[in-house]
Structure formats: C-alpha cells, structure tokens
C-alpha positions as CSV (number, residue, x, y, z in Angstrom):
1,X,3.7,-22.7,-24.1
2,X,6.5,-24.0,-22.0
3,X,5.1,-26.5,-19.8
4,X,6.1,-26.6,-16.2
5,X,5.4,-28.4,-12.7
6,X,5.6,-27.2,-9.7
7,X,8.0,-28.8,-7.1
8,X,8.4,-28.8,-3.5
9,X,11.9,-29.7,-3.1
10,X,14.4,-32.5,-1.6
11,X,12.4,-34.2,1.5
12,X,9.5,-32.0,0.7
13,X,7.4,-33.2,-2.1
14,X,6.0,-37.0,-2.4
15,X,7.0,-36.4,-6.3
16,X,10.3,-37.0,-7.4
17,X,11.8,-35.2,-10.3
18,X,12.4,-38.8,-11.9
19,X,8.9,-39.1,-12.0
20,X,8.1,-36.0,-13.5
21,X,10.6,-36.6,-15.8
22,X,8.0,-39.3,-17.6
23,X,5.5,-36.6,-18.2
24,X,5.9,-35.5,-21.8
25,X,6.3,-31.8,-22.4
26,X,7.5,-31.1,-19.1
27,X,10.6,-29.0,-19.5
28,X,10.8,-26.6,-16.2
29,X,10.4,-26.8,-12.5
30,X,8.4,-24.2,-10.9
31,X,10.3,-24.1,-7.6
32,X,10.7,-21.8,-4.3
33,X,12.5,-22.1,-1.3
34,X,9.6,-22.7,0.7
35,X,11.1,-23.1,4.4
36,X,12.2,-19.4,4.4
37,X,9.9,-16.5,6.0
38,X,8.2,-14.0,3.5
39,X,10.2,-11.0,4.3
40,X,13.7,-12.9,3.9
41,X,16.2,-12.2,1.3
42,X,17.0,-15.3,0.0
43,X,20.7,-16.8,0.2
44,X,22.5,-17.0,-2.8
45,X,24.0,-20.2,-2.6
46,X,20.7,-21.8,-1.8
47,X,19.3,-20.3,-4.9
48,X,22.7,-22.1,-6.9
49,X,21.7,-25.1,-5.2
50,X,18.4,-25.6,-6.4
51,X,19.4,-24.9,-9.6
52,X,21.8,-27.3,-9.8
53,X,19.6,-30.2,-8.5
54,X,16.6,-29.2,-10.9
55,X,19.1,-28.8,-13.8
56,X,20.6,-32.1,-13.2
57,X,17.8,-33.5,-13.5
58,X,16.8,-31.8,-17.2
59,X,14.6,-29.5,-16.2
60,X,15.1,-25.6,-16.2
61,X,14.3,-23.1,-13.1
62,X,12.6,-20.1,-14.9
63,X,9.6,-19.9,-12.9
64,X,9.8,-19.7,-9.3
65,X,6.5,-19.5,-7.4
66,X,6.4,-17.8,-4.6
67,X,8.5,-15.1,-3.5
68,X,6.2,-14.1,-0.4
69,X,5.1,-10.8,0.4
70,X,5.7,-9.8,3.9
71,X,2.8,-9.1,5.6
72,X,3.7,-5.3,7.0
73,X,4.1,-4.9,3.0
74,X,0.4,-5.5,2.2
75,X,-0.4,-3.3,5.8
76,X,1.6,0.1,4.3
77,X,3.9,-0.4,7.6
78,X,6.5,2.4,7.6
79,X,8.7,-1.8,8.3
80,X,7.9,-2.2,4.6
81,X,11.2,-0.4,2.9
82,X,13.3,-3.2,4.9
83,X,11.2,-5.8,3.7
84,X,11.2,-4.3,0.0
85,X,14.8,-3.7,-0.4
86,X,14.9,-7.7,1.0
87,X,12.6,-8.4,-1.7
88,X,14.7,-6.2,-4.5
89,X,18.0,-8.3,-3.2
90,X,16.0,-11.3,-3.9
91,X,14.7,-10.5,-7.7
92,X,18.3,-9.6,-8.4
93,X,19.8,-12.6,-7.2
94,X,17.2,-14.8,-8.9
95,X,17.7,-13.0,-12.2
96,X,21.0,-14.0,-12.2
97,X,20.6,-17.6,-11.9
98,X,18.4,-17.5,-14.9
99,X,15.0,-17.0,-13.4
100,X,12.3,-15.1,-16.3
101,X,9.3,-14.8,-13.8
102,X,8.1,-15.0,-10.5
103,X,4.9,-15.3,-9.2
104,X,3.6,-13.6,-6.1
105,X,0.2,-12.5,-4.5
106,X,-0.9,-9.9,-2.3
107,X,-3.9,-11.5,-0.6
108,X,-4.0,-10.6,3.1
109,X,-3.4,-13.3,5.8
110,X,-4.8,-16.1,3.9
111,X,-2.7,-16.7,0.7
112,X,-5.7,-19.6,-0.1
113,X,-8.6,-20.9,1.5
114,X,-10.6,-24.2,1.2
115,X,-12.5,-26.1,4.3
116,X,-11.8,-29.9,3.2
117,X,-8.5,-30.7,1.6
118,X,-10.3,-34.2,0.8
119,X,-13.8,-34.0,-0.2
120,X,-14.8,-37.2,-2.1
121,X,-16.0,-37.3,-5.5
122,X,-18.4,-39.1,-7.2
123,X,-15.9,-41.4,-8.7
124,X,-14.2,-42.1,-5.3
125,X,-11.0,-39.7,-5.8
126,X,-10.8,-36.4,-3.6
127,X,-10.3,-32.5,-4.1
128,X,-9.9,-29.6,-2.5
129,X,-13.2,-28.3,-1.5
130,X,-14.8,-24.6,-0.5
131,X,-17.7,-24.6,1.6
132,X,-18.7,-21.1,1.8
133,X,-21.0,-21.6,4.4
134,X,-18.5,-22.5,6.7
135,X,-16.3,-19.9,6.0
136,X,-19.1,-17.6,6.4
137,X,-19.9,-18.4,10.2
138,X,-16.7,-20.6,11.0
139,X,-14.2,-18.7,13.4
140,X,-11.1,-18.1,11.4
141,X,-8.8,-19.2,14.1
142,X,-11.2,-22.9,13.9
143,X,-10.2,-22.7,10.1
144,X,-6.3,-22.5,11.3
145,X,-6.9,-25.0,13.5
146,X,-8.1,-27.5,10.8
147,X,-5.5,-26.7,8.5
148,X,-2.8,-27.4,11.3
149,X,-3.8,-30.8,10.9
150,X,-2.7,-31.0,7.4
151,X,0.8,-29.2,8.2
152,X,2.5,-30.9,10.3
153,X,5.0,-32.5,8.3
154,X,4.4,-30.4,5.0
155,X,5.1,-27.2,4.0
156,X,2.0,-25.7,2.7
157,X,2.6,-22.2,1.1
158,X,0.1,-19.8,2.6
159,X,-0.2,-21.2,6.0
160,X,3.2,-21.2,7.3
161,X,3.3,-20.8,11.3
162,X,5.3,-17.8,11.9
163,X,2.4,-16.0,9.9
164,X,-0.5,-17.7,11.7
165,X,1.1,-17.0,15.2
166,X,0.2,-13.4,14.8
167,X,-3.3,-13.9,13.6
168,X,-5.1,-11.7,16.0
169,X,-3.1,-9.1,15.5
170,X,-3.2,-9.1,11.8
171,X,-6.9,-9.2,11.9
172,X,-6.8,-6.1,14.0
173,X,-4.8,-4.5,11.6
174,X,-6.6,-5.4,8.5
175,X,-9.6,-4.1,10.0
176,X,-8.1,-0.1,9.3
177,X,-7.5,-1.4,5.9
178,X,-9.5,-0.5,3.2
179,X,-9.5,-2.0,-0.8
180,X,-8.3,1.1,-1.6
181,X,-5.3,1.4,0.8
182,X,-4.4,-2.0,-0.3
183,X,-4.3,-0.8,-3.6
184,X,-2.4,1.9,-3.0
185,X,0.5,-0.6,-0.9
186,X,0.5,-2.4,-3.9
187,X,1.4,0.2,-6.1
188,X,4.0,1.2,-3.6
189,X,5.4,-2.4,-4.0
190,X,5.0,-2.3,-7.7
191,X,6.8,1.3,-8.4
192,X,9.8,-0.5,-5.5
193,X,10.2,-3.7,-7.5
194,X,9.7,-3.4,-11.3
195,X,12.2,-1.2,-12.3
196,X,14.3,-3.9,-10.2
197,X,12.8,-7.0,-12.3
198,X,12.9,-5.1,-15.6
199,X,16.9,-4.9,-14.7
200,X,16.9,-8.7,-13.6
201,X,15.3,-9.8,-17.2
202,X,12.6,-10.9,-14.7
203,X,8.4,-10.5,-15.1
204,X,6.7,-10.0,-12.0
205,X,3.4,-12.2,-12.1
206,X,0.6,-11.3,-9.3
207,X,-2.0,-14.8,-8.6
208,X,-5.4,-13.5,-8.2
209,X,-6.9,-13.9,-4.8
210,X,-8.0,-17.6,-3.7
211,X,-11.2,-17.5,-4.1
212,X,-11.7,-14.1,-5.6
213,X,-14.0,-12.4,-3.5
214,X,-13.5,-10.9,0.7
215,X,-13.6,-13.6,3.6
216,X,-14.0,-12.9,6.9
217,X,-13.7,-9.1,6.1
218,X,-10.2,-8.8,4.9
219,X,-9.9,-6.7,1.4
220,X,-9.2,-8.3,-1.2
221,X,-8.4,-6.7,-5.2
222,X,-7.1,-8.7,-7.7
223,X,-10.6,-10.9,-8.5
224,X,-12.4,-9.5,-11.8
225,X,-11.5,-8.4,-15.2
226,X,-11.7,-4.7,-14.1
227,X,-9.1,-5.1,-11.3
228,X,-6.8,-6.9,-13.4
229,X,-6.8,-3.9,-15.8
230,X,-6.4,-1.7,-12.9
231,X,-3.4,-3.7,-11.4
232,X,-1.6,-3.6,-14.7
233,X,-2.0,0.1,-15.0
234,X,-0.6,0.9,-11.8
235,X,3.2,0.0,-13.3
236,X,2.6,-0.1,-16.9
237,X,5.8,-2.3,-17.5
238,X,6.1,-5.9,-19.2
239,X,7.7,-6.7,-15.7
240,X,4.2,-5.9,-14.0
241,X,2.3,-9.1,-15.3
242,X,0.0,-11.5,-13.9
243,X,-0.7,-15.4,-13.3
244,X,-3.9,-16.2,-15.1
245,X,-5.5,-19.2,-12.5
246,X,-8.4,-19.9,-14.2
247,X,-9.0,-22.2,-11.0
248,X,-8.8,-19.1,-8.4
249,X,-11.0,-16.7,-11.0
250,X,-13.0,-19.3,-12.0
251,X,-14.1,-19.9,-8.9
252,X,-16.7,-16.9,-9.6
253,X,-19.2,-17.4,-12.1
254,X,-19.0,-13.6,-12.6
255,X,-15.7,-14.2,-14.4
256,X,-15.1,-15.0,-17.9
257,X,-11.4,-16.7,-17.2
258,X,-11.3,-17.2,-21.1
259,X,-12.2,-13.4,-21.7
260,X,-9.7,-12.5,-19.5
261,X,-7.0,-14.5,-20.9
262,X,-7.9,-13.0,-24.5
263,X,-7.4,-9.6,-23.2
264,X,-4.5,-9.5,-21.1
265,X,-3.0,-12.2,-22.9
266,X,0.3,-9.8,-23.7
267,X,0.9,-9.0,-19.9
268,X,0.6,-13.0,-18.7
269,X,3.6,-14.9,-18.7
270,X,2.6,-17.7,-16.4
271,X,-0.4,-20.2,-16.4
272,X,-1.9,-22.0,-14.0
273,X,-4.5,-24.0,-15.9
274,X,-7.3,-26.1,-13.9
275,X,-11.3,-26.9,-13.6
276,X,-13.7,-26.1,-10.9
277,X,-17.1,-27.1,-10.2
278,X,-19.3,-24.0,-8.8
279,X,-22.2,-25.0,-7.2
280,X,-25.5,-22.5,-6.7
281,X,-24.8,-22.2,-3.4
282,X,-21.2,-20.5,-3.9
283,X,-19.4,-23.6,-3.0
284,X,-16.9,-25.1,-5.5
285,X,-14.6,-28.2,-5.5
286,X,-11.5,-28.6,-8.0
287,X,-12.5,-31.5,-10.6
288,X,-10.0,-33.2,-13.6
289,X,-8.8,-31.0,-15.9
290,X,-11.5,-31.8,-18.4
291,X,-14.0,-29.4,-19.8
292,X,-17.3,-30.9,-19.1
293,X,-15.9,-31.9,-15.6
294,X,-16.1,-28.4,-14.0
295,X,-17.2,-25.0,-14.7
296,X,-14.5,-23.6,-16.4
297,X,-14.6,-24.2,-20.3
298,X,-11.0,-25.4,-20.4
299,X,-11.1,-26.1,-24.2
300,X,-12.1,-22.7,-24.6
301,X,-8.8,-21.3,-22.2
302,X,-6.4,-23.1,-24.0
303,X,-7.7,-22.2,-27.3
304,X,-7.4,-18.4,-26.1
305,X,-3.5,-19.0,-25.4
306,X,-3.2,-20.6,-28.8
307,X,-4.7,-17.9,-30.6
308,X,-2.5,-15.3,-29.2
309,X,0.5,-17.3,-29.9
310,X,1.4,-17.8,-25.9
311,X,5.0,-18.4,-25.4
312,X,5.1,-17.9,-21.6
313,X,4.7,-20.9,-19.5
314,X,2.0,-23.5,-18.0
315,X,1.5,-25.6,-15.3
316,X,-1.5,-27.6,-14.5
317,X,-2.1,-26.5,-10.9
318,X,-4.4,-28.7,-8.4
319,X,-5.0,-32.4,-9.3
320,X,-7.1,-34.2,-7.8
321,X,-6.3,-37.5,-5.5
322,X,-6.4,-40.4,-7.2
323,X,-5.6,-44.2,-6.7
324,X,-4.5,-43.7,-2.9
325,X,-2.0,-41.4,-3.7
326,X,-0.5,-40.1,-0.4
327,X,0.3,-36.6,-1.2
328,X,0.1,-33.0,-0.3
329,X,-3.2,-31.7,-0.8
330,X,-4.0,-30.6,-4.4
331,X,-0.3,-31.2,-5.5
332,X,-0.4,-35.3,-5.8
333,X,1.8,-37.2,-9.3
334,X,-1.4,-38.7,-11.3
335,X,-4.0,-36.2,-11.7
336,X,-1.7,-33.7,-12.7
337,X,-0.3,-36.0,-15.1
338,X,-3.3,-36.3,-16.2
339,X,-3.9,-32.9,-16.9
340,X,-0.7,-32.2,-18.5
341,X,-2.0,-34.5,-21.5
342,X,-5.3,-32.9,-21.6
343,X,-3.8,-29.5,-22.4
344,X,-1.4,-31.3,-25.2
345,X,-4.5,-32.6,-26.5
346,X,-6.3,-29.8,-27.0
347,X,-3.5,-27.6,-27.7
348,X,-1.8,-30.2,-30.7
349,X,-5.8,-30.6,-32.1
350,X,-5.4,-26.7,-32.3
351,X,-1.9,-26.5,-33.9
352,X,-3.0,-29.4,-36.5
353,X,-5.6,-26.9,-37.4
354,X,-3.6,-24.3,-37.8
355,X,-1.0,-26.0,-40.1
356,X,-3.5,-27.1,-42.5
C-alpha cells in the first residue's frame, strides 16, 4: 500500500507540503489543476510546474484527482467528441509526466452532496453531514446557494461556478437521460480513452457516486457491487479501474465495502479510505477512521486490501475538523494525519501476523 495525501495546490490549501512530510509513511501527493474547467486540455507547462514543486518537497505525483469529465460527455451530446479529444491529450501529457492513476467520476451535475459542511459531533469536532430529508425536499438551487457560502475563497471540486451557472439548463437536459443512457455514454467515453490510457501507462479509476443513489431525480450508476462489475466489463482492461471509496459506497447500508474490495481487488488502483456513521433515516456523517466510530468496518477494509497484496495507492480521504483548525471542509491536516496512523497501525499488525 502506497500512502498518499490529497493537496489542492499553492495558495489554495490550508495545509503545506512541509506539514505533510511530517506524517509517517506518506510518499505521494494526490493533485490536480483545480482552476481549469472540465473539458479543457491541460497545458504541459502547468503540469510540469506542479510536478517540479511537489517533487521538490520529496513526494511523487503518481495520482491525479481529478481530470473532470465535461457534462456534454455525460449527456451524450454531439459536442462530446471535442471534449473527449481534449481528455485524451491530457491523459497523454500526464503519462509523459509520470502519472500512473487518474481518478475521475461520471456523476451528473453534482460530484458529491452534503447539507452541512461543519456539523458538530459529540466530542465537539465537526464534519461533513448529509441530511436526507433536506435533500429530498430542498430545491437544488437553494442547495447551491448554501454551497456558495463555502466556495467564495477556495475551490470546491464538483461545485465549480462555471458548472453551477448552467444548473437550470443541466437539470432540464438530464430529464431526457435515463440510467441506461448514462451507461451508454460512459461506455462511449471509456472506449475512446482507455486505449490512450493503456498506451500512456495510466490506469483510469472511476470514483463511485456520492451518495450512491439518485438525488434530485438525476441518474446515478456507480452505486453498488453489481454496477461496479458492469462498469469493469464495459471495457475489460487493467486501465479501466475503480477508485474504491469506502465513504461513498459505505453511506448506503446495502453495500458491503470489504466484500466489494475482495471481489474487485485486481481492478482497484486507488483507495479512498474513510468512515461514515449511517443513521436509520438515511442521514450520514463522516467520523474518525476508527472502525467503532462509524458504520464501515475500516479494520476489515484494510484487511481485505492486505489479503489481496494491495500495492496500489491509498489516501485517508476526508477527515473531521479538529482543534479549531480553519480548513477546506473535510480536508484539514489533523484528522487525516490521525487517519493515516490508524490505517498504518492496522496494516502493520497484519504484516506482523503474516510474517510470524
């Protein structure tokens, strides 16, 4: 398991790479060019500048999260071919720079959804929270207005202003798109890009839908074990893989995330490991990584990776906000560092048992 840490770039993150260096076992930075809109071709000089800065601090740049997919591709519009060509050229450039994994998603309109960025937990820490009744009843435009209060000074991937300004048009367009249409559009996209990824030495790793069920009437398809199997068969290649996010899939009690890992271990190049507490009414809140604090058995998750000789990349994913830290929602330093140490503790104990 290669431990990584997501970082949003110079001047765009409350955490510094010098701080990340002090977390034991972190060898790579998960990065992106967050100011570029979905559909743009990434400039090589920007890629190389980011590579140089990250490597100067002692980290590799093997994982990019995300190269966002333009909505016209998801909608299957005639203009999709132009954006797919841009995507191909970006893959080629990232391969030349040494990138090994690209995380992306195929969620319509919203990449992820929460109703409170700083919900207080029993211990006084705060965390990302999803209240199902609000999402069931709220106008999506009102949700966007809530999110804008968090995005005035920082980038929030999935909630980019250039996307949200076309919200009404997008909702109208998706009324004509069924889940089967979305599957067909995803297959078209993968058939185009996977051969380029193969030639570039890159594994594409789709992120599950968050949460893993339809909201606001939008189609969602990367939601469970069965659908993940279908995804991997769309283009049966090692370069068509999964970002296994325990928090996204784990926010539905119907998903046994450790079983999904054991089933598809050879097609998981990238692991997001985090915990969520799921309530009977469908609400969920993000918790510490400790297994007993949430609904996801993180100990068994790590065991599933260990059993299968996982040599891919992992990151602690979201964390709580601790000790008064001012940070991007879910992406502070302290709880993610604690999460890494919890993951290493489980992993090291499994290694010791194996070597006895």
